[in-house]
PDB file of the backbone (N, CA, C, O) and the ligand in Angstrom, with CONECT records:
HET     ZN  A 101       1
ATOM      1  N   UNK A   1      66.760 128.001 103.621  1.00  0.00           N
ATOM      2  CA  UNK A   1      68.140 127.839 103.125  1.00  0.00           C
ATOM      3  C   UNK A   1      68.649 129.134 102.509  1.00  0.00           C
ATOM      4  O   UNK A   1      68.388 129.418 101.340  1.00  0.00           O
ATOM      5  N   UNK A   2      69.359 129.900 103.278  1.00  0.00           N
ATOM      6  CA  UNK A   2      69.991 131.106 102.755  1.00  0.00           C
ATOM      7  C   UNK A   2      71.444 130.813 102.419  1.00  0.00           C
ATOM      8  O   UNK A   2      72.046 129.911 103.000  1.00  0.00           O
ATOM      9  N   UNK A   3      72.007 131.564 101.491  1.00  0.00           N
ATOM     10  CA  UNK A   3      73.432 131.351 101.162  1.00  0.00           C
ATOM     11  C   UNK A   3      74.327 131.539 102.376  1.00  0.00           C
ATOM     12  O   UNK A   3      75.352 130.870 102.507  1.00  0.00           O
ATOM     13  N   UNK A   4      73.937 132.457 103.272  1.00  0.00           N
ATOM     14  CA  UNK A   4      74.769 132.721 104.451  1.00  0.00           C
ATOM     15  C   UNK A   4      74.915 131.488 105.339  1.00  0.00           C
ATOM     16  O   UNK A   4      76.015 131.147 105.774  1.00  0.00           O
ATOM     17  N   UNK A   5      73.785 130.825 105.600  1.00  0.00           N
ATOM     18  CA  UNK A   5      73.845 129.708 106.531  1.00  0.00           C
ATOM     19  C   UNK A   5      74.638 128.536 105.955  1.00  0.00           C
ATOM     20  O   UNK A   5      75.353 127.849 106.684  1.00  0.00           O
ATOM     21  N   UNK A   6      74.510 128.311 104.648  1.00  0.00           N
ATOM     22  CA  UNK A   6      75.214 127.170 104.084  1.00  0.00           C
ATOM     23  C   UNK A   6      76.713 127.433 103.980  1.00  0.00           C
ATOM     24  O   UNK A   6      77.518 126.509 104.097  1.00  0.00           O
ATOM     25  N   UNK A   7      77.092 128.706 103.757  1.00  0.00           N
ATOM     26  CA  UNK A   7      78.511 128.983 103.613  1.00  0.00           C
ATOM     27  C   UNK A   7      79.234 128.849 104.954  1.00  0.00           C
ATOM     28  O   UNK A   7      80.404 128.466 104.984  1.00  0.00           O
ATOM     29  N   UNK A   8      78.556 129.159 106.062  1.00  0.00           N
ATOM     30  CA  UNK A   8      79.215 129.019 107.358  1.00  0.00           C
ATOM     31  C   UNK A   8      79.458 127.548 107.668  1.00  0.00           C
ATOM     32  O   UNK A   8      80.451 127.202 108.308  1.00  0.00           O
ATOM     33  N   UNK A   9      78.556 126.683 107.217  1.00  0.00           N
ATOM     34  CA  UNK A   9      78.734 125.251 107.442  1.00  0.00           C
ATOM     35  C   UNK A   9      79.909 124.741 106.616  1.00  0.00           C
ATOM     36  O   UNK A   9      80.686 123.907 107.081  1.00  0.00           O
ATOM     37  N   UNK A  10      80.033 125.234 105.418  1.00  0.00           N
ATOM     38  CA  UNK A  10      81.104 124.778 104.549  1.00  0.00           C
ATOM     39  C   UNK A  10      82.478 125.232 105.040  1.00  0.00           C
ATOM     40  O   UNK A  10      83.497 124.600 104.759  1.00  0.00           O
ATOM     41  N   UNK A  11      82.482 126.354 105.788  1.00  0.00           N
ATOM     42  CA  UNK A  11      83.758 126.881 106.259  1.00  0.00           C
ATOM     43  C   UNK A  11      84.338 126.024 107.373  1.00  0.00           C
ATOM     44  O   UNK A  11      85.528 126.110 107.679  1.00  0.00           O
ATOM     45  N   UNK A  12      83.487 125.192 107.980  1.00  0.00           N
ATOM     46  CA  UNK A  12      83.983 124.328 109.047  1.00  0.00           C
ATOM     47  C   UNK A  12      85.052 123.378 108.540  1.00  0.00           C
ATOM     48  O   UNK A  12      84.922 122.794 107.464  1.00  0.00           O
ATOM     49  N   UNK A  13      86.097 123.231 109.318  1.00  0.00           N
ATOM     50  CA  UNK A  13      87.170 122.339 108.902  1.00  0.00           C
ATOM     51  C   UNK A  13      86.763 120.890 109.096  1.00  0.00           C
ATOM     52  O   UNK A  13      85.957 120.569 109.969  1.00  0.00           O
ATOM     53  N   UNK A  14      87.331 120.018 108.273  1.00  0.00           N
ATOM     54  CA  UNK A  14      87.062 118.589 108.440  1.00  0.00           C
ATOM     55  C   UNK A  14      87.825 118.086 109.663  1.00  0.00           C
ATOM     56  O   UNK A  14      89.053 118.139 109.726  1.00  0.00           O
ATOM     57  N   UNK A  15      87.059 117.602 110.623  1.00  0.00           N
ATOM     58  CA  UNK A  15      87.678 117.070 111.839  1.00  0.00           C
ATOM     59  C   UNK A  15      87.529 115.558 111.838  1.00  0.00           C
ATOM     60  O   UNK A  15      86.450 115.026 111.577  1.00  0.00           O
ATOM     61  N   UNK A  16      88.615 114.883 112.130  1.00  0.00           N
ATOM     62  CA  UNK A  16      88.551 113.424 112.151  1.00  0.00           C
ATOM     63  C   UNK A  16      87.718 112.941 113.327  1.00  0.00           C
ATOM     64  O   UNK A  16      87.765 113.508 114.419  1.00  0.00           O
ATOM     65  N   UNK A  17      86.963 111.894 113.085  1.00  0.00           N
ATOM     66  CA  UNK A  17      86.147 111.311 114.135  1.00  0.00           C
ATOM     67  C   UNK A  17      87.036 110.676 115.193  1.00  0.00           C
ATOM     68  O   UNK A  17      88.003 109.983 114.876  1.00  0.00           O
ATOM     69  N   UNK A  18      86.691 110.924 116.474  1.00  0.00           N
ATOM     70  CA  UNK A  18      87.430 110.295 117.569  1.00  0.00           C
ATOM     71  C   UNK A  18      86.887 108.901 117.841  1.00  0.00           C
ATOM     72  O   UNK A  18      87.599 108.021 118.325  1.00  0.00           O
ATOM     73  N   UNK A  19      85.623 108.722 117.524  1.00  0.00           N
ATOM     74  CA  UNK A  19      84.999 107.425 117.776  1.00  0.00           C
ATOM     75  C   UNK A  19      84.373 106.909 116.494  1.00  0.00           C
ATOM     76  O   UNK A  19      83.760 107.652 115.727  1.00  0.00           O
ATOM     77  N   UNK A  20      84.547 105.631 116.291  1.00  0.00           N
ATOM     78  CA  UNK A  20      83.976 105.015 115.107  1.00  0.00           C
ATOM     79  C   UNK A  20      82.754 104.211 115.533  1.00  0.00           C
ATOM     80  O   UNK A  20      82.862 103.250 116.294  1.00  0.00           O
ATOM     81  N   UNK A  21      81.593 104.619 115.031  1.00  0.00           N
ATOM     82  CA  UNK A  21      80.375 103.926 115.459  1.00  0.00           C
ATOM     83  C   UNK A  21      80.211 102.596 114.713  1.00  0.00           C
ATOM     84  O   UNK A  21      79.299 101.813 114.980  1.00  0.00           O
ATOM     85  N   UNK A  22      81.110 102.380 113.789  1.00  0.00           N
ATOM     86  CA  UNK A  22      80.976 101.177 112.951  1.00  0.00           C
ATOM     87  C   UNK A  22      82.319 100.472 112.825  1.00  0.00           C
ATOM     88  O   UNK A  22      82.677  99.968 111.761  1.00  0.00           O
ATOM     89  N   UNK A  23      83.066 100.446 113.948  1.00  0.00           N
ATOM     90  CA  UNK A  23      84.471 100.080 113.854  1.00  0.00           C
ATOM     91  C   UNK A  23      84.696  98.629 113.418  1.00  0.00           C
ATOM     92  O   UNK A  23      85.609  98.346 112.642  1.00  0.00           O
ATOM     93  N   UNK A  24      83.859  97.707 113.922  1.00  0.00           N
ATOM     94  CA  UNK A  24      84.044  96.292 113.573  1.00  0.00           C
ATOM     95  C   UNK A  24      83.941  96.120 112.061  1.00  0.00           C
ATOM     96  O   UNK A  24      84.732  95.409 111.441  1.00  0.00           O
ATOM     97  N   UNK A  25      82.954  96.783 111.493  1.00  0.00           N
ATOM     98  CA  UNK A  25      82.761  96.703 110.047  1.00  0.00           C
ATOM     99  C   UNK A  25      83.917  97.377 109.309  1.00  0.00           C
ATOM    100  O   UNK A  25      84.401  96.872 108.296  1.00  0.00           O
ATOM    101  N   UNK A  26      84.353  98.532 109.836  1.00  0.00           N
ATOM    102  CA  UNK A  26      85.481  99.242 109.240  1.00  0.00           C
ATOM    103  C   UNK A  26      86.712  98.340 109.213  1.00  0.00           C
ATOM    104  O   UNK A  26      87.390  98.238 108.191  1.00  0.00           O
ATOM    105  N   UNK A  27      86.999  97.683 110.345  1.00  0.00           N
ATOM    106  CA  UNK A  27      88.206  96.876 110.435  1.00  0.00           C
ATOM    107  C   UNK A  27      88.143  95.686 109.486  1.00  0.00           C
ATOM    108  O   UNK A  27      89.166  95.251 108.957  1.00  0.00           O
ATOM    109  N   UNK A  28      86.941  95.164 109.274  1.00  0.00           N
ATOM    110  CA  UNK A  28      86.773  94.044 108.337  1.00  0.00           C
ATOM    111  C   UNK A  28      87.177  94.502 106.936  1.00  0.00           C
ATOM    112  O   UNK A  28      87.896  93.806 106.219  1.00  0.00           O
ATOM    113  N   UNK A  29      86.698  95.688 106.564  1.00  0.00           N
ATOM    114  CA  UNK A  29      87.035  96.237 105.250  1.00  0.00           C
ATOM    115  C   UNK A  29      88.531  96.516 105.151  1.00  0.00           C
ATOM    116  O   UNK A  29      89.155  96.251 104.123  1.00  0.00           O
ATOM    117  N   UNK A  30      89.101  97.055 106.232  1.00  0.00           N
ATOM    118  CA  UNK A  30      90.528  97.381 106.233  1.00  0.00           C
ATOM    119  C   UNK A  30      91.352  96.112 106.057  1.00  0.00           C
ATOM    120  O   UNK A  30      92.331  96.097 105.311  1.00  0.00           O
ATOM    121  N   UNK A  31      90.952  95.048 106.747  1.00  0.00           N
ATOM    122  CA  UNK A  31      91.686  93.796 106.616  1.00  0.00           C
ATOM    123  C   UNK A  31      91.579  93.244 105.202  1.00  0.00           C
ATOM    124  O   UNK A  31      92.550  92.731 104.644  1.00  0.00           O
ATOM    125  N   UNK A  32      90.383  93.358 104.632  1.00  0.00           N
ATOM    126  CA  UNK A  32      90.218  92.902 103.245  1.00  0.00           C
ATOM    127  C   UNK A  32      91.097  93.707 102.306  1.00  0.00           C
ATOM    128  O   UNK A  32      91.701  93.166 101.380  1.00  0.00           O
ATOM    129  N   UNK A  33      91.159  95.015 102.560  1.00  0.00           N
ATOM    130  CA  UNK A  33      91.978  95.875 101.705  1.00  0.00           C
ATOM    131  C   UNK A  33      93.454  95.486 101.809  1.00  0.00           C
ATOM    132  O   UNK A  33      94.162  95.426 100.804  1.00  0.00           O
ATOM    133  N   UNK A  34      93.908  95.223 103.045  1.00  0.00           N
ATOM    134  CA  UNK A  34      95.310  94.846 103.246  1.00  0.00           C
ATOM    135  C   UNK A  34      95.594  93.476 102.646  1.00  0.00           C
ATOM    136  O   UNK A  34      96.706  93.210 102.191  1.00  0.00           O
ATOM    137  N   UNK A  35      94.583  92.604 102.647  1.00  0.00           N
ATOM    138  CA  UNK A  35      94.773  91.272 102.073  1.00  0.00           C
ATOM    139  C   UNK A  35      94.614  91.287 100.558  1.00  0.00           C
ATOM    140  O   UNK A  35      94.823  90.274  99.890  1.00  0.00           O
ATOM    141  N   UNK A  36      94.239  92.453 100.022  1.00  0.00           N
ATOM    142  CA  UNK A  36      94.024  92.546  98.579  1.00  0.00           C
ATOM    143  C   UNK A  36      92.740  91.884  98.138  1.00  0.00           C
ATOM    144  O   UNK A  36      92.602  91.502  96.975  1.00  0.00           O
ATOM    145  N   UNK A  37      91.792  91.742  99.060  1.00  0.00           N
ATOM    146  CA  UNK A  37      90.537  91.047  98.725  1.00  0.00           C
ATOM    147  C   UNK A  37      89.374  92.009  98.547  1.00  0.00           C
ATOM    148  O   UNK A  37      88.263  91.582  98.233  1.00  0.00           O
ATOM    149  N   UNK A  38      89.612  93.305  98.742  1.00  0.00           N
ATOM    150  CA  UNK A  38      88.525  94.268  98.646  1.00  0.00           C
ATOM    151  C   UNK A  38      88.278  94.665  97.193  1.00  0.00           C
ATOM    152  O   UNK A  38      89.203  94.714  96.383  1.00  0.00           O
ATOM    153  N   UNK A  39      87.022  94.944  96.882  1.00  0.00           N
ATOM    154  CA  UNK A  39      86.668  95.436  95.557  1.00  0.00           C
ATOM    155  C   UNK A  39      87.086  96.902  95.444  1.00  0.00           C
ATOM    156  O   UNK A  39      87.348  97.549  96.458  1.00  0.00           O
ATOM    157  N   UNK A  40      87.150  97.434  94.212  1.00  0.00           N
ATOM    158  CA  UNK A  40      87.516  98.854  94.060  1.00  0.00           C
ATOM    159  C   UNK A  40      86.617  99.784  94.865  1.00  0.00           C
ATOM    160  O   UNK A  40      87.095 100.776  95.416  1.00  0.00           O
ATOM    161  N   UNK A  41      85.316  99.479  94.941  1.00  0.00           N
ATOM    162  CA  UNK A  41      84.414 100.344  95.721  1.00  0.00           C
ATOM    163  C   UNK A  41      84.771 100.269  97.199  1.00  0.00           C
ATOM    164  O   UNK A  41      84.762 101.277  97.905  1.00  0.00           O
ATOM    165  N   UNK A  42      85.088  99.051  97.657  1.00  0.00           N
ATOM    166  CA  UNK A  42      85.429  98.886  99.068  1.00  0.00           C
ATOM    167  C   UNK A  42      86.745  99.585  99.388  1.00  0.00           C
ATOM    168  O   UNK A  42      86.898 100.185 100.452  1.00  0.00           O
ATOM    169  N   UNK A  43      87.691  99.500  98.459  1.00  0.00           N
ATOM    170  CA  UNK A  43      88.966 100.194  98.654  1.00  0.00           C
ATOM    171  C   UNK A  43      88.745 101.689  98.773  1.00  0.00           C
ATOM    172  O   UNK A  43      89.348 102.344  99.623  1.00  0.00           O
ATOM    173  N   UNK A  44      87.883 102.229  97.926  1.00  0.00           N
ATOM    174  CA  UNK A  44      87.584 103.664  97.962  1.00  0.00           C
ATOM    175  C   UNK A  44      86.945 104.030  99.291  1.00  0.00           C
ATOM    176  O   UNK A  44      87.264 105.058  99.889  1.00  0.00           O
ATOM    177  N   UNK A  45      86.040 103.176  99.742  1.00  0.00           N
ATOM    178  CA  UNK A  45      85.374 103.383 101.024  1.00  0.00           C
ATOM    179  C   UNK A  45      86.399 103.407 102.154  1.00  0.00           C
ATOM    180  O   UNK A  45      86.342 104.267 103.033  1.00  0.00           O
ATOM    181  N   UNK A  46      87.327 102.469 102.127  1.00  0.00           N
ATOM    182  CA  UNK A  46      88.376 102.399 103.158  1.00  0.00           C
ATOM    183  C   UNK A  46      89.226 103.660 103.115  1.00  0.00           C
ATOM    184  O   UNK A  46      89.570 104.225 104.153  1.00  0.00           O
ATOM    185  N   UNK A  47      89.564 104.096 101.900  1.00  0.00           N
ATOM    186  CA  UNK A  47      90.408 105.292 101.772  1.00  0.00           C
ATOM    187  C   UNK A  47      89.738 106.506 102.383  1.00  0.00           C
ATOM    188  O   UNK A  47      90.377 107.288 103.088  1.00  0.00           O
ATOM    189  N   UNK A  48      88.452 106.665 102.114  1.00  0.00           N
ATOM    190  CA  UNK A  48      87.729 107.806 102.676  1.00  0.00           C
ATOM    191  C   UNK A  48      87.653 107.698 104.186  1.00  0.00           C
ATOM    192  O   UNK A  48      87.788 108.690 104.902  1.00  0.00           O
ATOM    193  N   UNK A  49      87.435 106.483 104.659  1.00  0.00           N
ATOM    194  CA  UNK A  49      87.351 106.235 106.087  1.00  0.00           C
ATOM    195  C   UNK A  49      88.651 106.609 106.780  1.00  0.00           C
ATOM    196  O   UNK A  49      88.640 107.249 107.832  1.00  0.00           O
ATOM    197  N   UNK A  50      89.769 106.209 106.190  1.00  0.00           N
ATOM    198  CA  UNK A  50      91.072 106.501 106.794  1.00  0.00           C
ATOM    199  C   UNK A  50      91.298 107.997 106.852  1.00  0.00           C
ATOM    200  O   UNK A  50      92.026 108.482 107.718  1.00  0.00           O
ATOM    201  N   UNK A  51      90.679 108.738 105.934  1.00  0.00           N
ATOM    202  CA  UNK A  51      90.869 110.171 105.888  1.00  0.00           C
ATOM    203  C   UNK A  51      90.103 110.916 106.959  1.00  0.00           C
ATOM    204  O   UNK A  51      90.483 112.028 107.327  1.00  0.00           O
ATOM    205  N   UNK A  52      89.024 110.322 107.473  1.00  0.00           N
ATOM    206  CA  UNK A  52      88.209 111.087 108.421  1.00  0.00           C
ATOM    207  C   UNK A  52      87.870 110.341 109.695  1.00  0.00           C
ATOM    208  O   UNK A  52      87.043 110.807 110.479  1.00  0.00           O
ATOM    209  N   UNK A  53      88.488 109.196 109.920  1.00  0.00           N
ATOM    210  CA  UNK A  53      88.150 108.409 111.099  1.00  0.00           C
ATOM    211  C   UNK A  53      89.422 107.989 111.829  1.00  0.00           C
ATOM    212  O   UNK A  53      90.189 107.171 111.322  1.00  0.00           O
ATOM    213  N   UNK A  54      89.646 108.547 113.015  1.00  0.00           N
ATOM    214  CA  UNK A  54      90.877 108.269 113.771  1.00  0.00           C
ATOM    215  C   UNK A  54      91.029 106.802 114.157  1.00  0.00           C
ATOM    216  O   UNK A  54      92.096 106.232 113.928  1.00  0.00           O
ATOM    217  N   UNK A  55      90.008 106.164 114.734  1.00  0.00           N
ATOM    218  CA  UNK A  55      90.171 104.755 115.109  1.00  0.00           C
ATOM    219  C   UNK A  55      90.504 103.875 113.900  1.00  0.00           C
ATOM    220  O   UNK A  55      91.298 102.940 114.006  1.00  0.00           O
ATOM    221  N   UNK A  56      89.899 104.175 112.767  1.00  0.00           N
ATOM    222  CA  UNK A  56      90.174 103.392 111.564  1.00  0.00           C
ATOM    223  C   UNK A  56      91.606 103.616 111.113  1.00  0.00           C
ATOM    224  O   UNK A  56      92.278 102.683 110.674  1.00  0.00           O
ATOM    225  N   UNK A  57      92.071 104.852 111.222  1.00  0.00           N
ATOM    226  CA  UNK A  57      93.445 105.189 110.862  1.00  0.00           C
ATOM    227  C   UNK A  57      94.426 104.403 111.714  1.00  0.00           C
ATOM    228  O   UNK A  57      95.375 103.803 111.210  1.00  0.00           O
ATOM    229  N   UNK A  58      94.175 104.422 113.035  1.00  0.00           N
ATOM    230  CA  UNK A  58      95.062 103.678 113.939  1.00  0.00           C
ATOM    231  C   UNK A  58      94.978 102.187 113.663  1.00  0.00           C
ATOM    232  O   UNK A  58      95.990 101.487 113.642  1.00  0.00           O
ATOM    233  N   UNK A  59      93.763 101.715 113.452  1.00  0.00           N
ATOM    234  CA  UNK A  59      93.572 100.290 113.204  1.00  0.00           C
ATOM    235  C   UNK A  59      94.285  99.849 111.945  1.00  0.00           C
ATOM    236  O   UNK A  59      94.885  98.776 111.901  1.00  0.00           O
ATOM    237  N   UNK A  60      94.216 100.678 110.929  1.00  0.00           N
ATOM    238  CA  UNK A  60      94.878 100.364 109.658  1.00  0.00           C
ATOM    239  C   UNK A  60      96.386 100.250 109.861  1.00  0.00           C
ATOM    240  O   UNK A  60      97.008  99.296 109.393  1.00  0.00           O
ATOM    241  N   UNK A  61      96.975 101.224 110.561  1.00  0.00           N
ATOM    242  CA  UNK A  61      98.420 101.206 110.784  1.00  0.00           C
ATOM    243  C   UNK A  61      98.840  99.990 111.601  1.00  0.00           C
ATOM    244  O   UNK A  61      99.887  99.395 111.347  1.00  0.00           O
ATOM    245  N   UNK A  62      98.011  99.622 112.592  1.00  0.00           N
ATOM    246  CA  UNK A  62      98.338  98.456 113.412  1.00  0.00           C
ATOM    247  C   UNK A  62      98.248  97.181 112.590  1.00  0.00           C
ATOM    248  O   UNK A  62      99.130  96.324 112.652  1.00  0.00           O
ATOM    249  N   UNK A  63      97.172  97.065 111.818  1.00  0.00           N
ATOM    250  CA  UNK A  63      96.999  95.870 110.996  1.00  0.00           C
ATOM    251  C   UNK A  63      98.175  95.718 110.040  1.00  0.00           C
ATOM    252  O   UNK A  63      98.667  94.615 109.797  1.00  0.00           O
ATOM    253  N   UNK A  64      98.613  96.856 109.502  1.00  0.00           N
ATOM    254  CA  UNK A  64      99.723  96.829 108.566  1.00  0.00           C
ATOM    255  C   UNK A  64     101.001  96.387 109.282  1.00  0.00           C
ATOM    256  O   UNK A  64     101.778  95.596 108.749  1.00  0.00           O
ATOM    257  N   UNK A  65     101.209  96.906 110.497  1.00  0.00           N
ATOM    258  CA  UNK A  65     102.401  96.540 111.269  1.00  0.00           C
ATOM    259  C   UNK A  65     102.390  95.057 111.605  1.00  0.00           C
ATOM    260  O   UNK A  65     103.422  94.388 111.542  1.00  0.00           O
ATOM    261  N   UNK A  66     101.209  94.546 111.963  1.00  0.00           N
ATOM    262  CA  UNK A  66     101.101  93.125 112.299  1.00  0.00           C
ATOM    263  C   UNK A  66     101.413  92.268 111.077  1.00  0.00           C
ATOM    264  O   UNK A  66     102.138  91.277 111.160  1.00  0.00           O
ATOM    265  N   UNK A  67     100.850  92.671 109.946  1.00  0.00           N
ATOM    266  CA  UNK A  67     101.083  91.907 108.726  1.00  0.00           C
ATOM    267  C   UNK A  67     102.565  91.885 108.372  1.00  0.00           C
ATOM    268  O   UNK A  67     103.112  90.860 107.965  1.00  0.00           O
ATOM    269  N   UNK A  68     103.206  93.058 108.539  1.00  0.00           N
ATOM    270  CA  UNK A  68     104.635  93.117 108.224  1.00  0.00           C
ATOM    271  C   UNK A  68     105.435  92.254 109.186  1.00  0.00           C
ATOM    272  O   UNK A  68     106.384  91.584 108.780  1.00  0.00           O
ATOM    273  N   UNK A  69     105.056  92.268 110.465  1.00  0.00           N
ATOM    274  CA  UNK A  69     105.767  91.465 111.466  1.00  0.00           C
ATOM    275  C   UNK A  69     105.600  89.977 111.163  1.00  0.00           C
ATOM    276  O   UNK A  69     106.554  89.202 111.234  1.00  0.00           O
ATOM    277  N   UNK A  70     104.358  89.595 110.820  1.00  0.00           N
ATOM    278  CA  UNK A  70     104.102  88.193 110.506  1.00  0.00           C
ATOM    279  C   UNK A  70     104.878  87.774 109.265  1.00  0.00           C
ATOM    280  O   UNK A  70     105.424  86.674 109.182  1.00  0.00           O
ATOM    281  N   UNK A  71     104.904  88.693 108.306  1.00  0.00           N
ATOM    282  CA  UNK A  71     105.628  88.415 107.069  1.00  0.00           C
ATOM    283  C   UNK A  71     107.106  88.178 107.372  1.00  0.00           C
ATOM    284  O   UNK A  71     107.719  87.248 106.847  1.00  0.00           O
ATOM    285  N   UNK A  72     107.665  89.030 108.222  1.00  0.00           N
ATOM    286  CA  UNK A  72     109.068  88.892 108.612  1.00  0.00           C
ATOM    287  C   UNK A  72     109.298  87.558 109.308  1.00  0.00           C
ATOM    288  O   UNK A  72     110.310  86.889 109.095  1.00  0.00           O
ATOM    289  N   UNK A  73     108.331  87.189 110.147  1.00  0.00           N
ATOM    290  CA  UNK A  73     108.491  85.953 110.892  1.00  0.00           C
ATOM    291  C   UNK A  73     108.501  84.769 109.929  1.00  0.00           C
ATOM    292  O   UNK A  73     109.275  83.826 110.091  1.00  0.00           O
ATOM    293  N   UNK A  74     107.632  84.834 108.931  1.00  0.00           N
ATOM    294  CA  UNK A  74     107.587  83.755 107.943  1.00  0.00           C
ATOM    295  C   UNK A  74     108.909  83.681 107.198  1.00  0.00           C
ATOM    296  O   UNK A  74     109.435  82.599 106.940  1.00  0.00           O
ATOM    297  N   UNK A  75     109.442  84.866 106.854  1.00  0.00           N
ATOM    298  CA  UNK A  75     110.646  84.878 106.025  1.00  0.00           C
ATOM    299  C   UNK A  75     111.907  84.577 106.831  1.00  0.00           C
ATOM    300  O   UNK A  75     112.802  83.874 106.363  1.00  0.00           O
ATOM    301  N   UNK A  76     111.966  85.121 108.054  1.00  0.00           N
ATOM    302  CA  UNK A  76     113.229  85.006 108.802  1.00  0.00           C
ATOM    303  C   UNK A  76     113.099  84.145 110.049  1.00  0.00           C
ATOM    304  O   UNK A  76     114.103  83.738 110.634  1.00  0.00           O
ATOM    305  N   UNK A  77     111.868  83.868 110.456  1.00  0.00           N
ATOM    306  CA  UNK A  77     111.629  83.124 111.695  1.00  0.00           C
ATOM    307  C   UNK A  77     112.376  83.766 112.858  1.00  0.00           C
ATOM    308  O   UNK A  77     112.858  83.064 113.747  1.00  0.00           O
ATOM    309  N   UNK A  78     112.475  85.074 112.860  1.00  0.00           N
ATOM    310  CA  UNK A  78     113.317  85.728 113.865  1.00  0.00           C
ATOM    311  C   UNK A  78     112.688  86.971 114.464  1.00  0.00           C
ATOM    312  O   UNK A  78     113.400  87.828 114.989  1.00  0.00           O
ATOM    313  N   UNK A  79     111.349  87.090 114.395  1.00  0.00           N
ATOM    314  CA  UNK A  79     110.719  88.243 115.038  1.00  0.00           C
ATOM    315  C   UNK A  79     110.566  87.948 116.525  1.00  0.00           C
ATOM    316  O   UNK A  79     109.962  86.944 116.904  1.00  0.00           O
ATOM    317  N   UNK A  80     111.106  88.813 117.357  1.00  0.00           N
ATOM    318  CA  UNK A  80     111.002  88.573 118.805  1.00  0.00           C
ATOM    319  C   UNK A  80     109.548  88.497 119.246  1.00  0.00           C
ATOM    320  O   UNK A  80     108.713  89.278 118.791  1.00  0.00           O
ATOM    321  N   UNK A  81     109.251  87.564 120.123  1.00  0.00           N
ATOM    322  CA  UNK A  81     107.886  87.445 120.640  1.00  0.00           C
ATOM    323  C   UNK A  81     107.455  88.740 121.314  1.00  0.00           C
ATOM    324  O   UNK A  81     106.271  89.080 121.319  1.00  0.00           O
ATOM    325  N   UNK A  82     108.426  89.468 121.888  1.00  0.00           N
ATOM    326  CA  UNK A  82     108.085  90.698 122.597  1.00  0.00           C
ATOM    327  C   UNK A  82     107.483  91.728 121.643  1.00  0.00           C
ATOM    328  O   UNK A  82     106.606  92.500 122.030  1.00  0.00           O
ATOM    329  N   UNK A  83     107.956  91.739 120.397  1.00  0.00           N
ATOM    330  CA  UNK A  83     107.413  92.674 119.417  1.00  0.00           C
ATOM    331  C   UNK A  83     105.966  92.324 119.102  1.00  0.00           C
ATOM    332  O   UNK A  83     105.101  93.197 119.031  1.00  0.00           O
ATOM    333  N   UNK A  84     105.720  91.037 118.916  1.00  0.00           N
ATOM    334  CA  UNK A  84     104.349  90.588 118.634  1.00  0.00           C
ATOM    335  C   UNK A  84     103.436  90.934 119.803  1.00  0.00           C
ATOM    336  O   UNK A  84     102.327  91.431 119.608  1.00  0.00           O
ATOM    337  N   UNK A  85     103.909  90.670 121.025  1.00  0.00           N
ATOM    338  CA  UNK A  85     103.104  90.980 122.211  1.00  0.00           C
ATOM    339  C   UNK A  85     102.832  92.471 122.307  1.00  0.00           C
ATOM    340  O   UNK A  85     101.735  92.892 122.673  1.00  0.00           O
ATOM    341  N   UNK A  86     103.850  93.270 121.973  1.00  0.00           N
ATOM    342  CA  UNK A  86     103.720  94.715 122.035  1.00  0.00           C
ATOM    343  C   UNK A  86     102.636  95.197 121.079  1.00  0.00           C
ATOM    344  O   UNK A  86     101.802  96.027 121.441  1.00  0.00           O
ATOM    345  N   UNK A  87     102.652  94.675 119.866  1.00  0.00           N
ATOM    346  CA  UNK A  87     101.651  95.069 118.876  1.00  0.00           C
ATOM    347  C   UNK A  87     100.275  94.621 119.329  1.00  0.00           C
ATOM    348  O   UNK A  87      99.299  95.362 119.215  1.00  0.00           O
ATOM    349  N   UNK A  88     100.205  93.399 119.843  1.00  0.00           N
ATOM    350  CA  UNK A  88      98.906  92.889 120.285  1.00  0.00           C
ATOM    351  C   UNK A  88      98.334  93.740 121.408  1.00  0.00           C
ATOM    352  O   UNK A  88      97.132  94.003 121.441  1.00  0.00           O
ATOM    353  N   UNK A  89      99.190  94.173 122.328  1.00  0.00           N
ATOM    354  CA  UNK A  89      98.687  94.966 123.458  1.00  0.00           C
ATOM    355  C   UNK A  89      98.173  96.312 122.978  1.00  0.00           C
ATOM    356  O   UNK A  89      97.247  96.872 123.564  1.00  0.00           O
ATOM    357  N   UNK A  90      98.777  96.838 121.904  1.00  0.00           N
ATOM    358  CA  UNK A  90      98.315  98.114 121.345  1.00  0.00           C
ATOM    359  C   UNK A  90      96.914  97.989 120.779  1.00  0.00           C
ATOM    360  O   UNK A  90      96.126  98.933 120.833  1.00  0.00           O
ATOM    361  N   UNK A  91      96.611  96.829 120.241  1.00  0.00           N
ATOM    362  CA  UNK A  91      95.283  96.634 119.657  1.00  0.00           C
ATOM    363  C   UNK A  91      94.217  96.839 120.722  1.00  0.00           C
ATOM    364  O   UNK A  91      93.162  97.412 120.452  1.00  0.00           O
ATOM    365  N   UNK A  92      94.494  96.372 121.926  1.00  0.00           N
ATOM    366  CA  UNK A  92      93.497  96.474 122.980  1.00  0.00           C
ATOM    367  C   UNK A  92      93.320  97.902 123.484  1.00  0.00           C
ATOM    368  O   UNK A  92      92.352  98.219 124.174  1.00  0.00           O
ATOM    369  N   UNK A  93      94.286  98.766 123.120  1.00  0.00           N
ATOM    370  CA  UNK A  93      94.165 100.161 123.533  1.00  0.00           C
ATOM    371  C   UNK A  93      93.285 100.959 122.592  1.00  0.00           C
ATOM    372  O   UNK A  93      92.923 102.093 122.906  1.00  0.00           O
ATOM    373  N   UNK A  94      92.942 100.411 121.475  1.00  0.00           N
ATOM    374  CA  UNK A  94      92.153 101.141 120.481  1.00  0.00           C
ATOM    375  C   UNK A  94      90.806 101.535 121.058  1.00  0.00           C
ATOM    376  O   UNK A  94      89.999 102.159 120.370  1.00  0.00           O
TER     377      UNK A  94
HETATM  378 ZN    ZN A 101      85.645 104.031 111.154  1.00  0.00          ZN2+
END
């Protein structure tokens, strides 16, 4: 362990993961966080995940959009089915 070798590693930029090896688990945590059911540690974990994991980032935004759409439907009963279908089809592209 020389100072030179460790400093070159630190200079590397943080690159977001393109693939999540633990996506099912990530999405469970994300859903809990959106539902307000996650513990502070879990929320922190989700926050870090969103910062460095692309699939989790996309999944979070989709989950949020779905929740907002459902919320609108409950309140106004007027969300077009096409919007719901559109969001659902995006999920399968993840
Ligand atoms: Zn992830």
